[in-house]
Backbone of each chain as ProteinMPNN parsed JSONL, in Angstrom:
{"seq_chain_A": "MVYFKVVNHVLSVGHIEILGVSSASMLQIGDTDNVSLYSMFDTPPESVIVGPMAPFPQPGSASEMTGESLVETEVGDTTFEEING", "coords_chain_A": {"N_chain_A": [[78.905, 78.384, 78.541], [81.129, 77.626, 80.846], [83.832, 75.211, 80.894], [85.389, 73.473, 83.401], [88.399, 72.734, 83.542], [89.986, 70.35, 86.459], [93.681, 69.598, 87.728], [94.828, 67.601, 90.452], [97.502, 67.707, 91.753], [100.65, 66.665, 93.388], [99.909, 67.295, 97.116], [101.122, 68.466, 99.426], [101.751, 69.33, 102.726], [103.674, 71.211, 105.143], [103.531, 72.377, 108.0], [101.09, 74.002, 109.796], [99.823, 76.365, 111.206], [97.512, 77.966, 113.103], [95.487, 80.632, 114.749], [92.767, 81.511, 115.673], [89.804, 80.32, 114.493], [86.99, 81.468, 113.571], [83.702, 82.03, 114.634], [81.268, 80.117, 112.46], [82.796, 79.639, 110.497], [85.569, 77.69, 108.82], [87.604, 75.282, 108.537], [89.184, 73.121, 106.611], [90.729, 69.604, 105.718], [91.082, 68.311, 102.847], [88.841, 67.353, 99.981], [86.139, 69.052, 98.527], [82.476, 69.601, 97.634], [80.717, 71.979, 97.554], [80.799, 75.033, 99.392], [79.526, 77.264, 101.518], [79.127, 80.196, 103.421], [78.022, 82.398, 105.985], [77.634, 85.509, 107.02], [76.463, 87.497, 109.437], [76.349, 90.492, 110.751], [75.749, 93.453, 113.427], [76.084, 95.922, 115.016], [76.242, 98.516, 117.076], [76.206, 101.925, 115.981], [78.336, 103.938, 117.149], [80.291, 101.96, 118.201], [81.863, 101.546, 116.274], [85.205, 102.579, 115.611], [86.372, 105.366, 114.426], [88.938, 106.658, 113.643], [92.096, 108.21, 114.824], [93.978, 105.338, 116.438], [94.22, 104.459, 119.71], [97.465, 103.441, 120.912], [98.382, 100.094, 122.664], [100.627, 99.55, 125.327], [103.821, 98.956, 125.186], [104.604, 95.142, 125.091], [105.962, 92.922, 127.687], [108.012, 91.48, 127.088], [108.995, 92.832, 125.08], [111.917, 94.043, 124.113], [113.203, 91.19, 123.258], [112.424, 90.122, 121.336], [112.265, 89.306, 118.034], [112.16, 90.169, 114.206], [110.04, 91.338, 114.585], [108.835, 94.349, 113.465], [107.734, 96.743, 114.071], [107.672, 97.196, 116.905], [109.491, 99.141, 118.352], [111.671, 101.015, 120.699], [111.435, 103.602, 121.439], [109.863, 105.04, 119.838], [107.178, 103.568, 120.116], [107.117, 104.21, 123.074], [107.041, 106.518, 123.04], [104.58, 107.634, 121.9], [102.66, 106.119, 123.427], [102.854, 107.768, 125.863], [102.661, 110.406, 125.132], [99.935, 110.168, 124.221], [98.452, 109.666, 126.502], [98.583, 112.261, 127.961]], "CA_chain_A": [[78.675, 77.273, 79.447], [82.349, 76.929, 81.016], [84.455, 73.959, 81.219], [86.499, 73.788, 84.293], [88.824, 71.25, 84.32], [91.343, 70.789, 87.698], [94.144, 68.666, 87.737], [95.489, 68.129, 91.611], [98.778, 66.867, 91.619], [100.818, 66.237, 94.881], [99.479, 68.314, 97.608], [101.755, 68.44, 100.777], [101.914, 70.77, 103.385], [104.575, 70.983, 106.198], [102.847, 72.835, 109.262], [99.686, 74.907, 109.814], [99.517, 77.101, 112.565], [96.259, 78.948, 113.343], [95.216, 81.391, 116.016], [91.526, 81.071, 115.529], [88.338, 79.473, 113.617], [85.919, 81.951, 114.298], [82.079, 82.025, 114.227], [80.844, 79.828, 111.187], [83.946, 79.085, 109.146], [85.302, 76.176, 108.485], [89.231, 74.227, 107.946], [88.895, 71.65, 105.633], [92.414, 69.266, 105.023], [90.021, 67.245, 101.712], [88.058, 67.619, 99.095], [84.589, 69.074, 98.682], [81.919, 70.092, 96.354], [79.95, 73.133, 97.834], [81.053, 75.391, 100.626], [78.37, 78.383, 101.685], [79.485, 80.79, 104.823], [77.249, 83.72, 105.306], [77.762, 85.989, 108.646], [76.226, 88.749, 109.507], [77.059, 91.251, 111.753], [75.013, 94.125, 113.667], [76.648, 96.816, 115.874], [75.89, 100.205, 117.171], [77.551, 102.597, 114.626], [79.352, 104.428, 118.015], [80.938, 100.735, 118.011], [83.185, 101.493, 115.268], [85.802, 103.822, 115.754], [86.787, 106.407, 113.213], [89.996, 108.047, 114.17], [93.23, 107.056, 115.67], [93.811, 104.295, 117.908], [95.064, 104.901, 121.012], [98.246, 102.07, 121.165], [98.902, 99.499, 123.472], [101.762, 99.775, 125.721], [104.883, 97.394, 124.853], [104.621, 93.949, 125.996], [106.743, 92.648, 128.681], [109.358, 90.817, 126.599], [109.343, 93.715, 123.597], [113.149, 93.919, 123.449], [113.911, 90.788, 123.064], [111.249, 90.043, 120.008], [113.013, 89.586, 116.523], [111.482, 90.488, 113.267], [108.925, 92.321, 114.75], [109.274, 95.651, 112.975], [106.596, 97.924, 114.427], [108.54, 97.096, 118.4], [110.834, 99.933, 118.207], [111.263, 101.195, 122.23], [111.509, 105.093, 121.467], [108.542, 105.193, 119.424], [106.237, 103.223, 120.679], [106.589, 104.86, 124.512], [106.816, 108.559, 123.156], [103.292, 107.893, 121.213], [101.599, 106.222, 124.327], [102.852, 108.551, 126.315], [101.516, 111.525, 124.574], [98.061, 110.187, 124.19], [97.746, 109.79, 128.058], [99.122, 113.449, 128.651]], "C_chain_A": [[80.161, 77.05, 79.351], [82.782, 75.579, 81.273], [85.583, 73.96, 81.784], [87.061, 72.712, 84.774], [89.889, 71.45, 85.535], [92.003, 69.852, 87.752], [94.957, 68.63, 89.183], [96.455, 66.87, 91.388], [98.95, 66.614, 93.154], [100.601, 67.374, 95.613], [100.534, 67.61, 99.104], [102.129, 69.643, 101.361], [102.606, 70.529, 104.756], [103.92, 71.105, 107.474], [102.005, 73.759, 108.82], [99.452, 75.043, 111.027], [98.517, 78.499, 112.505], [95.701, 79.644, 114.83], [93.893, 81.463, 116.13], [90.444, 80.917, 114.38], [87.455, 80.307, 114.214], [84.545, 81.65, 113.678], [82.121, 81.8, 112.964], [81.845, 79.681, 110.169], [84.641, 78.254, 109.635], [87.408, 76.292, 108.435], [89.21, 73.361, 107.936], [90.534, 71.39, 104.965], [91.275, 68.295, 104.014], [89.646, 68.216, 100.809], [86.712, 68.075, 100.002], [84.169, 69.975, 98.138], [81.203, 71.438, 96.766], [80.185, 73.592, 99.307], [80.015, 76.704, 100.626], [78.983, 78.939, 103.278], [78.622, 81.97, 104.576], [77.696, 83.979, 106.755], [77.112, 87.32, 108.548], [75.983, 89.485, 111.263], [76.325, 92.7, 112.544], [75.648, 94.741, 114.974], [76.148, 98.106, 116.194], [76.823, 100.82, 116.383], [78.567, 103.16, 115.939], [80.626, 103.472, 118.656], [82.426, 100.993, 117.443], [83.678, 102.788, 115.407], [86.881, 104.467, 114.937], [87.819, 107.336, 114.005], [91.472, 107.312, 114.524], [93.419, 106.704, 116.456], [94.673, 104.482, 118.781], [95.968, 103.455, 121.265], [98.257, 101.488, 122.251], [100.004, 99.777, 123.796], [102.39, 98.484, 125.461], [104.538, 95.871, 125.817], [105.577, 93.36, 126.38], [108.318, 92.662, 127.871], [109.79, 91.874, 125.441], [110.793, 93.817, 123.105], [114.011, 93.082, 123.007], [113.219, 90.046, 122.136], [112.055, 90.04, 118.969], [111.928, 89.503, 115.592], [110.291, 90.908, 113.299], [109.176, 93.972, 114.371], [108.905, 96.795, 113.793], [107.285, 98.221, 115.952], [109.99, 97.897, 118.116], [110.418, 100.898, 119.829], [110.949, 102.53, 121.839], [110.424, 105.439, 120.925], [107.498, 105.319, 120.07], [105.827, 104.184, 122.347], [106.442, 106.217, 124.238], [105.186, 108.712, 122.812], [102.498, 107.647, 122.486], [101.725, 107.083, 125.483], [102.042, 110.364, 126.287], [100.03, 111.748, 124.438], [97.772, 110.017, 125.696], [98.124, 110.799, 128.957], [100.427, 113.241, 129.225]], "O_chain_A": [[80.673, 76.529, 78.36], [82.03, 74.827, 81.894], [86.64, 74.267, 81.233], [86.775, 71.971, 85.715], [90.555, 72.481, 85.636], [91.326, 68.829, 87.845], [95.785, 69.533, 89.296], [96.313, 65.696, 91.046], [98.059, 66.424, 93.981], [100.934, 68.454, 95.126], [100.517, 66.464, 99.555], [102.625, 70.65, 100.857], [102.125, 69.666, 105.49], [103.699, 70.074, 108.109], [102.062, 74.291, 107.712], [99.011, 74.218, 111.827], [98.717, 79.622, 112.041], [95.585, 78.987, 115.865], [93.775, 81.499, 117.355], [90.518, 81.619, 113.371], [87.065, 80.02, 115.346], [84.308, 81.174, 112.567], [82.65, 82.58, 112.173], [81.535, 79.614, 108.979], [84.506, 77.939, 110.817], [88.151, 77.267, 108.319], [89.204, 72.581, 108.889], [91.263, 72.103, 104.275], [90.604, 67.497, 104.67], [89.918, 69.415, 100.749], [86.305, 67.848, 101.142], [84.783, 71.023, 97.937], [81.23, 72.131, 95.749], [79.912, 72.884, 100.277], [79.748, 77.121, 99.499], [79.243, 78.129, 104.168], [78.423, 82.499, 103.482], [78.039, 83.105, 107.552], [77.282, 88.099, 107.61], [75.622, 89.088, 112.37], [76.508, 93.453, 111.588], [75.707, 94.023, 115.972], [75.57, 98.719, 115.297], [77.96, 100.424, 116.123], [79.734, 102.804, 115.778], [81.581, 103.876, 119.319], [83.563, 100.785, 117.867], [83.036, 103.838, 115.374], [88.051, 104.097, 114.846], [87.638, 108.332, 114.706], [91.769, 106.119, 114.465], [93.22, 107.335, 117.494], [95.87, 104.663, 118.553], [95.401, 102.463, 121.722], [98.132, 102.285, 123.18], [100.722, 100.268, 122.925], [101.895, 97.357, 125.467], [104.294, 95.77, 127.019], [106.363, 93.091, 125.471], [109.295, 93.406, 127.956], [110.894, 91.74, 124.915], [111.022, 93.715, 121.899], [115.107, 93.37, 122.527], [113.634, 88.891, 122.232], [112.76, 91.049, 118.977], [110.881, 88.931, 115.896], [109.516, 90.921, 112.343], [109.761, 94.687, 115.185], [109.693, 97.674, 114.139], [107.459, 99.404, 116.247], [111.106, 97.482, 117.805], [109.303, 101.343, 120.099], [109.727, 102.63, 121.947], [109.822, 106.303, 121.563], [106.91, 106.306, 120.511], [104.739, 104.649, 122.687], [105.858, 107.01, 124.977], [104.53, 109.644, 123.277], [101.731, 108.532, 122.863], [100.713, 107.195, 126.174], [101.328, 111.069, 126.999], [99.264, 112.711, 124.479], [96.624, 110.317, 126.024], [98.136, 110.695, 130.183], [100.989, 114.155, 129.829]]}, "seq_chain_B": "MDDAAQGNLYPIRTANIGSVCIISAASSAVVQFGDRGETNARLRALALQRKEDHTTAGDVFFESYTVFYRDMPKLIDPDYDSGQVLALERSNRSPHINVGCIHIIAAGSSSSILAGNGMNLTADSRIKHIRQYPRPRPLPPIVSC", "coords_chain_B": {"N_chain_B": [[80.517, 58.219, 82.48], [83.322, 56.22, 83.082], [85.989, 56.883, 85.857], [88.646, 56.206, 85.771], [89.175, 56.346, 82.935], [88.803, 58.448, 82.694], [90.976, 59.523, 82.951], [91.387, 60.27, 86.055], [92.637, 59.046, 88.372], [92.295, 58.174, 91.002], [89.691, 58.506, 92.149], [88.842, 59.392, 94.934], [90.433, 61.21, 97.484], [92.73, 60.808, 99.974], [93.326, 62.139, 103.569], [96.456, 62.414, 104.999], [97.57, 62.983, 108.306], [100.283, 64.62, 110.003], [100.633, 65.287, 112.929], [97.837, 66.535, 115.422], [96.925, 69.284, 116.857], [94.695, 71.008, 119.081], [94.013, 73.493, 121.412], [91.715, 74.998, 122.21], [88.142, 74.234, 121.664], [85.152, 75.235, 121.44], [81.794, 75.979, 122.082], [80.193, 74.837, 119.976], [81.674, 74.007, 118.431], [83.092, 71.749, 115.94], [85.308, 69.734, 115.355], [86.495, 67.142, 113.438], [87.517, 63.966, 112.07], [88.007, 62.394, 109.392], [84.71, 61.52, 106.405], [82.467, 63.919, 105.683], [79.154, 64.233, 104.545], [77.117, 66.36, 105.151], [76.74, 69.39, 106.28], [74.887, 71.801, 108.465], [75.319, 74.593, 109.549], [74.622, 76.654, 112.544], [74.677, 79.954, 113.764], [73.366, 82.049, 116.225], [73.564, 84.962, 117.848], [73.018, 87.164, 120.239], [74.707, 90.266, 121.649], [74.876, 91.189, 124.119], [74.467, 94.505, 126.47], [74.353, 95.876, 129.603], [72.622, 98.122, 132.037], [71.64, 97.242, 133.944], [71.581, 94.282, 136.318], [71.71, 90.858, 134.594], [69.841, 89.131, 135.848], [68.099, 90.32, 137.138], [66.778, 92.055, 134.647], [65.691, 90.71, 133.07], [64.384, 89.132, 130.203], [65.863, 88.917, 126.707], [64.696, 88.639, 123.211], [65.217, 87.06, 120.366], [63.426, 87.063, 118.33], [62.829, 89.504, 117.877], [64.413, 91.157, 116.597], [65.37, 91.591, 113.57], [67.468, 91.201, 111.934], [68.031, 88.29, 112.571], [65.769, 86.816, 111.202], [66.128, 87.254, 108.422], [66.373, 86.232, 105.114], [68.237, 84.405, 103.53], [70.701, 85.33, 101.241], [70.047, 85.03, 97.577], [71.364, 83.09, 94.678], [69.641, 83.904, 91.77], [69.307, 82.156, 89.145], [68.371, 80.93, 85.985], [69.574, 79.153, 84.448], [71.652, 78.4, 85.759], [70.558, 76.493, 87.496], [69.959, 74.434, 86.112], [72.264, 73.379, 85.143], [73.407, 74.357, 83.215], [75.681, 76.053, 82.891], [78.04, 76.136, 84.352], [80.754, 72.949, 83.711], [82.199, 70.984, 85.839], [85.265, 69.272, 86.092], [87.184, 66.981, 87.649], [90.375, 66.236, 88.15], [92.82, 63.498, 90.19], [95.76, 63.328, 90.684], [97.29, 62.049, 92.799], [96.709, 59.756, 95.477], [96.457, 61.351, 98.17], [96.719, 63.453, 100.654], [98.902, 65.494, 102.017], [99.34, 66.584, 105.245], [101.716, 67.895, 107.431], [102.159, 68.998, 110.615], [99.435, 70.053, 112.762], [98.402, 73.011, 113.99], [96.12, 74.335, 116.346], [95.14, 77.129, 117.745], [92.256, 78.025, 119.053], [88.892, 77.3, 118.667], [85.851, 78.303, 117.264], [82.609, 79.075, 118.06], [80.106, 77.799, 116.234], [81.693, 76.723, 114.307], [83.65, 74.664, 111.928], [86.126, 71.855, 112.037], [87.692, 69.816, 110.209], [89.202, 66.745, 108.59], [89.306, 65.391, 106.044], [86.999, 64.239, 103.839], [84.148, 66.495, 102.262], [81.22, 67.424, 101.626], [78.662, 69.138, 101.282], [78.92, 72.079, 102.608], [76.906, 74.117, 104.699], [77.485, 77.121, 106.517], [76.371, 79.423, 108.964], [76.347, 82.892, 110.227], [74.89, 84.788, 112.824], [74.952, 87.771, 114.126], [74.074, 90.098, 116.555], [74.707, 93.225, 118.273], [73.892, 94.824, 121.111], [72.434, 97.801, 123.029], [71.034, 98.196, 126.344], [70.266, 101.127, 127.704], [68.844, 102.905, 130.412], [66.665, 105.973, 129.078], [67.84, 109.022, 129.56], [66.045, 111.228, 132.128], [63.863, 113.383, 130.873], [64.369, 116.927, 130.846], [63.174, 119.556, 133.381], [59.963, 121.697, 132.277], [60.627, 125.009, 131.378], [59.712, 127.097, 133.168], [58.07, 130.417, 132.994], [58.012, 133.471, 134.768]], "CA_chain_B": [[82.169, 57.001, 82.03], [84.544, 55.739, 84.243], [86.594, 57.668, 86.606], [89.985, 55.742, 85.678], [89.114, 56.391, 81.468], [89.272, 59.998, 82.107], [92.608, 60.025, 83.866], [91.108, 60.269, 87.113], [93.011, 57.768, 88.729], [92.286, 58.331, 92.603], [88.652, 59.345, 92.315], [88.421, 59.761, 96.28], [91.7, 61.545, 98.16], [92.586, 60.819, 101.683], [93.797, 63.209, 104.504], [97.261, 62.132, 106.159], [97.922, 64.278, 109.211], [101.177, 64.114, 111.3], [99.494, 65.582, 114.802], [97.193, 67.963, 115.507], [97.067, 70.14, 118.603], [94.031, 71.831, 119.752], [94.006, 74.482, 122.245], [90.373, 74.997, 123.137], [87.123, 74.039, 120.915], [84.316, 75.734, 122.398], [80.424, 76.438, 121.767], [79.201, 73.831, 119.1], [82.838, 73.538, 117.478], [83.184, 70.392, 115.387], [86.504, 68.575, 114.931], [85.944, 65.821, 112.612], [88.645, 63.191, 111.063], [86.81, 61.51, 108.478], [84.234, 62.324, 105.416], [80.914, 63.748, 106.185], [78.265, 64.383, 103.788], [76.138, 67.257, 104.749], [76.614, 70.521, 107.716], [74.452, 72.575, 108.552], [75.87, 74.932, 111.293], [73.992, 77.985, 112.736], [74.756, 80.57, 114.994], [72.887, 83.421, 116.166], [73.861, 85.334, 119.2], [72.672, 88.604, 120.993], [75.568, 90.438, 122.599], [73.679, 92.68, 125.154], [75.341, 95.228, 127.388], [73.107, 96.63, 130.394], [73.214, 98.565, 132.925], [71.177, 96.342, 135.106], [71.95, 93.164, 135.907], [70.983, 90.036, 133.86], [68.914, 88.159, 136.466], [66.748, 91.292, 137.016], [66.312, 92.555, 133.967], [64.498, 90.404, 131.52], [64.991, 88.332, 129.023], [65.682, 89.039, 125.347], [64.295, 87.635, 122.343], [65.531, 86.796, 119.011], [62.276, 87.554, 117.359], [62.798, 90.934, 118.132], [65.581, 91.627, 115.357], [65.043, 91.07, 111.495], [68.544, 89.902, 111.274], [67.983, 86.666, 112.547], [65.341, 86.068, 110.562], [66.152, 87.724, 107.314], [66.293, 85.34, 104.16], [69.681, 84.268, 102.851], [71.016, 85.928, 99.612], [69.738, 83.84, 96.86], [71.426, 83.25, 93.34], [68.438, 83.692, 91.163], [69.939, 81.792, 87.581], [67.834, 78.957, 86.409], [70.423, 78.024, 83.931], [72.647, 77.688, 86.527], [69.997, 75.377, 88.308], [69.97, 73.471, 85.1], [73.396, 72.673, 84.932], [74.01, 74.943, 81.865], [76.74, 77.045, 83.048], [79.938, 75.577, 84.14], [80.66, 71.732, 83.783], [83.271, 71.001, 86.148], [85.693, 68.091, 85.743], [88.647, 66.847, 88.471], [90.923, 64.488, 88.225], [93.526, 63.403, 90.976], [96.945, 62.511, 90.335], [97.671, 61.61, 93.776], [95.97, 59.339, 96.214], [96.815, 61.569, 99.214], [96.637, 65.044, 101.148], [99.444, 65.277, 103.45], [99.76, 67.831, 106.237], [102.899, 67.23, 108.747], [101.817, 69.143, 111.996], [98.237, 71.449, 112.624], [98.148, 73.742, 115.706], [95.435, 75.655, 116.344], [94.637, 77.875, 118.915], [90.816, 78.301, 119.314], [87.457, 77.302, 117.654], [84.816, 79.269, 118.182], [81.194, 78.948, 117.989], [79.717, 76.885, 114.991], [83.171, 76.196, 113.653], [84.123, 73.251, 112.013], [87.477, 71.582, 111.608], [87.758, 68.705, 109.009], [90.441, 66.444, 108.13], [88.445, 64.3, 105.286], [85.829, 64.871, 103.01], [82.66, 67.133, 102.519], [80.025, 67.786, 99.991], [77.639, 70.332, 101.336], [78.913, 72.822, 104.044], [76.547, 75.595, 105.195], [77.318, 77.836, 108.094], [75.781, 80.92, 109.179], [76.291, 82.89, 111.893], [73.929, 86.17, 113.176], [75.458, 88.372, 115.504], [73.525, 91.7, 116.823], [75.165, 93.701, 119.27], [72.723, 95.739, 121.6], [72.479, 98.328, 124.409], [70.434, 98.411, 127.176], [70.837, 102.016, 128.904], [67.654, 103.824, 130.374], [67.13, 106.998, 128.69], [67.809, 110.321, 130.496], [64.495, 111.798, 131.968], [63.844, 114.414, 130.486], [64.651, 118.095, 131.694], [61.837, 120.329, 133.163], [59.992, 122.681, 131.465], [61.263, 126.223, 131.693], [58.159, 127.846, 133.307], [58.191, 132.187, 132.929], [57.013, 133.86, 135.814]], "C_chain_B": [[82.854, 57.048, 83.242], [85.373, 56.74, 84.481], [87.994, 57.614, 85.729], [90.119, 56.378, 83.809], [88.971, 57.455, 81.308], [90.543, 60.484, 82.498], [92.457, 60.472, 85.027], [91.826, 58.871, 87.624], [92.603, 57.423, 90.345], [90.789, 59.12, 92.772], [87.988, 60.272, 94.215], [90.325, 60.243, 97.322], [91.509, 61.385, 99.4], [93.809, 61.89, 102.079], [94.824, 62.576, 105.125], [97.876, 62.926, 106.721], [98.892, 63.933, 110.093], [100.649, 64.013, 112.562], [98.569, 66.789, 114.709], [96.784, 68.424, 116.851], [95.879, 71.097, 118.287], [93.7, 72.695, 120.908], [92.576, 74.506, 123.208], [89.05, 74.543, 121.569], [86.052, 74.398, 121.123], [83.086, 75.903, 121.555], [80.092, 76.282, 120.268], [80.434, 73.781, 118.004], [82.698, 72.294, 116.677], [84.686, 70.062, 115.295], [86.326, 67.386, 114.473], [87.588, 64.983, 111.983], [87.684, 62.055, 110.571], [85.719, 62.112, 107.718], [83.088, 62.662, 106.43], [80.775, 64.464, 105.003], [77.725, 65.518, 103.612], [76.469, 68.395, 106.182], [76.059, 71.906, 107.207], [74.632, 73.256, 109.647], [75.375, 76.129, 110.939], [74.405, 78.361, 113.924], [74.208, 82.086, 115.414], [73.129, 83.658, 117.963], [73.142, 86.999, 119.252], [73.683, 88.776, 121.889], [74.833, 92.006, 123.263], [74.502, 93.002, 126.146], [74.215, 95.803, 128.348], [73.702, 97.694, 131.472], [72.679, 97.645, 134.291], [71.798, 94.682, 134.768], [71.164, 91.976, 135.037], [69.718, 89.204, 133.953], [67.949, 88.969, 136.948], [66.353, 92.237, 135.85], [65.611, 92.156, 132.762], [64.915, 89.567, 130.69], [65.052, 89.08, 127.544], [65.191, 88.242, 124.147], [64.665, 87.978, 120.823], [64.824, 87.444, 117.47], [62.142, 89.197, 117.163], [63.387, 91.748, 117.467], [65.468, 90.729, 114.085], [66.286, 90.397, 111.176], [68.718, 88.468, 111.482], [66.956, 85.667, 112.204], [65.015, 86.282, 108.733], [66.319, 86.654, 106.661], [67.746, 85.578, 103.794], [69.568, 85.025, 101.451], [70.586, 84.901, 98.753], [69.8, 84.047, 95.437], [69.889, 82.848, 92.642], [68.978, 83.287, 89.451], [69.514, 80.821, 87.303], [68.785, 78.545, 84.979], [71.33, 77.6, 84.809], [71.84, 76.562, 87.517], [70.048, 74.233, 87.652], [71.075, 72.898, 84.754], [73.683, 73.048, 83.965], [74.907, 75.729, 81.245], [78.093, 77.027, 83.75], [79.262, 73.908, 84.672], [82.505, 71.596, 84.742], [83.673, 69.208, 86.314], [87.228, 68.17, 86.828], [89.119, 65.731, 88.147], [92.156, 65.067, 89.014], [94.883, 63.027, 90.914], [97.497, 61.764, 91.421], [96.691, 60.96, 95.218], [95.906, 59.903, 97.743], [97.03, 63.329, 99.678], [97.273, 65.096, 101.934], [100.124, 66.349, 104.253], [100.7, 66.959, 107.528], [102.283, 67.527, 110.321], [100.346, 70.368, 111.997], [98.315, 71.732, 113.854], [97.565, 74.921, 115.818], [94.962, 75.921, 118.064], [93.394, 77.546, 119.965], [90.076, 77.953, 117.804], [86.849, 77.55, 117.955], [83.467, 78.946, 117.956], [80.903, 78.52, 116.53], [80.998, 76.388, 114.043], [83.175, 74.828, 113.013], [85.446, 73.1, 111.514], [87.489, 70.239, 111.119], [88.848, 68.218, 108.406], [89.692, 65.253, 107.093], [87.784, 65.156, 104.433], [84.953, 65.337, 102.323], [82.524, 67.216, 101.533], [79.687, 68.982, 100.225], [78.144, 70.691, 102.465], [78.305, 73.964, 103.955], [76.493, 76.588, 106.294], [76.836, 79.339, 107.901], [75.5, 81.448, 109.987], [75.753, 84.684, 111.801], [74.668, 86.597, 114.482], [74.728, 90.133, 115.893], [74.066, 92.078, 118.228], [74.274, 95.381, 119.635], [72.955, 96.263, 122.886], [71.611, 98.354, 125.255], [70.409, 99.499, 128.251], [69.597, 102.721, 129.098], [68.031, 105.318, 129.803], [67.103, 108.053, 130.11], [66.743, 110.324, 131.182], [65.176, 113.225, 131.559], [63.483, 115.881, 131.545], [63.331, 118.805, 131.95], [61.294, 121.042, 132.498], [60.27, 124.004, 131.465], [59.82, 127.085, 131.728], [58.629, 129.566, 133.324], [57.528, 132.247, 134.109], [55.927, 135.279, 136.043]], "O_chain_B": [[82.849, 57.86, 84.167], [85.625, 57.536, 83.576], [88.445, 58.587, 85.125], [91.211, 56.839, 83.478], [88.935, 57.908, 80.164], [91.023, 61.611, 82.377], [93.379, 61.216, 85.361], [91.484, 57.763, 87.209], [92.681, 56.254, 90.724], [90.699, 60.169, 93.41], [87.203, 61.174, 94.506], [91.139, 59.38, 97.651], [90.471, 61.671, 99.998], [94.754, 62.325, 101.421], [94.364, 61.931, 106.068], [98.686, 63.652, 106.145], [98.648, 63.081, 110.946], [100.294, 63.002, 113.169], [98.67, 67.782, 113.989], [96.339, 67.72, 117.758], [95.983, 71.906, 117.365], [92.667, 72.242, 121.401], [92.391, 74.191, 124.383], [89.501, 74.693, 120.433], [85.456, 73.343, 120.906], [83.251, 75.977, 120.338], [79.803, 77.193, 119.492], [80.186, 73.537, 116.823], [81.693, 71.737, 117.118], [84.969, 71.106, 114.707], [85.951, 66.519, 115.262], [88.556, 65.607, 111.548], [86.953, 61.22, 111.104], [85.478, 63.26, 108.089], [82.779, 62.106, 107.484], [81.649, 65.116, 104.431], [77.623, 66.006, 102.486], [76.325, 67.802, 107.251], [76.349, 72.696, 106.308], [74.243, 72.797, 110.721], [75.423, 76.697, 109.848], [74.545, 77.65, 114.919], [74.656, 83.117, 114.912], [72.958, 82.904, 118.922], [72.877, 87.731, 118.298], [73.874, 87.964, 122.794], [74.512, 93.16, 122.978], [75.203, 92.173, 126.725], [73.17, 96.188, 127.823], [74.878, 97.996, 131.677], [73.267, 97.472, 135.358], [72.212, 94.109, 133.76], [69.974, 92.185, 134.802], [68.933, 88.761, 133.114], [66.874, 88.438, 137.227], [65.61, 93.183, 136.109], [65.131, 92.804, 131.832], [66.131, 89.394, 130.603], [64.145, 89.883, 127.324], [65.365, 87.027, 124.23], [64.399, 89.038, 120.256], [65.188, 87.908, 116.389], [61.43, 89.839, 116.391], [63.135, 92.951, 117.528], [65.491, 89.522, 113.842], [66.397, 89.402, 110.461], [69.35, 87.664, 110.797], [66.893, 84.47, 112.483], [64.151, 85.773, 108.019], [66.48, 85.71, 107.435], [68.319, 86.667, 103.761], [68.558, 85.229, 100.777], [70.748, 83.76, 99.187], [68.988, 84.723, 94.805], [69.199, 81.856, 92.879], [68.998, 84.194, 88.618], [69.826, 79.776, 87.874], [68.533, 77.433, 84.515], [71.824, 76.478, 84.693], [72.507, 75.826, 88.244], [70.153, 73.144, 88.216], [71.007, 71.889, 84.051], [74.376, 72.236, 83.353], [75.108, 76.071, 80.08], [79.009, 77.843, 83.64], [78.29, 73.56, 85.343], [83.596, 72.003, 84.344], [82.923, 68.256, 86.532], [88.079, 69.06, 86.822], [88.62, 64.628, 87.922], [92.609, 66.209, 88.933], [94.925, 61.863, 91.314], [98.203, 60.804, 91.113], [96.034, 61.751, 95.894], [95.407, 59.165, 98.592], [97.475, 64.202, 98.931], [96.733, 64.812, 103.003], [101.206, 66.876, 103.995], [100.497, 65.949, 108.202], [101.984, 66.623, 111.102], [100.335, 71.373, 111.286], [98.307, 70.9, 114.761], [97.979, 76.059, 115.597], [94.634, 75.249, 119.042], [93.404, 77.072, 121.102], [90.347, 78.13, 116.616], [86.687, 77.295, 119.149], [83.589, 77.962, 117.227], [81.613, 79.022, 115.658], [80.885, 75.623, 113.085], [82.678, 73.889, 113.635], [85.959, 73.909, 110.74], [87.186, 69.438, 112.004], [89.54, 68.968, 107.717], [89.586, 64.133, 107.595], [87.893, 66.373, 104.279], [84.709, 64.547, 101.411], [83.306, 67.148, 100.585], [80.186, 69.924, 99.61], [78.014, 69.937, 103.429], [78.813, 74.881, 103.311], [75.448, 76.807, 106.908], [76.931, 80.119, 106.953], [74.602, 81.052, 110.73], [76.116, 85.538, 110.992], [74.89, 85.97, 115.518], [75.102, 91.156, 115.32], [73.897, 91.347, 119.204], [74.089, 96.42, 119.002], [73.493, 95.614, 123.783], [70.764, 98.892, 124.543], [70.488, 99.2, 129.442], [69.114, 103.219, 128.081], [69.138, 105.848, 129.903], [66.579, 107.919, 131.215], [66.138, 109.269, 130.992], [66.23, 113.836, 131.736], [62.743, 115.974, 132.525], [62.441, 118.796, 131.1], [62.105, 121.407, 131.647], [59.229, 124.12, 132.112], [59.115, 127.539, 130.826], [59.752, 129.776, 133.784], [56.7, 131.435, 134.522], [55.187, 135.339, 137.025]]}, "name": "protein", "num_of_chains": 2, "seq": "MVYFKVVNHVLSVGHIEILGVSSASMLQIGDTDNVSLYSMFDTPPESVIVGPMAPFPQPGSASEMTGESLVETEVGDTTFEEINGMDDAAQGNLYPIRTANIGSVCIISAASSAVVQFGDRGETNARLRALALQRKEDHTTAGDVFFESYTVFYRDMPKLIDPDYDSGQVLALERSNRSPHINVGCIHIIAAGSSSSILAGNGMNLTADSRIKHIRQYPRPRPLPPIVSC"}
């Protein structure tokens, strides 16, 4: 037998930013007793790409972005040109 | 035993939210401010890619695919069912949950956004992705003269 004691002290959150709440998923601000989330997804095997991914081109405002470590003009452009021959 | 006697001063917590901004809540998404007892959300989807137009190629049926009527995985544990495994005791020291600002771009099919208390939530999503393309015609057999 497990005795599980939870003490909830103050809970204050400043800001929540969410891109998407997808199928059969939940966002709750509050208390709950039971949550069961099931998801079954079936897709043809060739839809799952195994191997190197072709990179997307740079977004339009890539040079102005701050804090995006992967946005480097030289590296991105070289890779993209190689893939496209 | 009384909740206050156990040290649980606030048996029910209230959610306080400053602002909510949701751009899209589509396809049976639920947005609720307030408490809820029970939720049963189900999603069944056939993602179909065809050579022919959907209006001429006919219907597809969920019954044809086992993923749509397969049972949920069950926990078989008589001890758990009789309440002999876990004893949970919660005590709240603050009457509120505070959130300043919530910004959600999209809430999709059968999803739930709830500001408040819930008791039981069960959500089930089953998606099958198929393609319907005619098979290539078999080559004629090689006939030796």
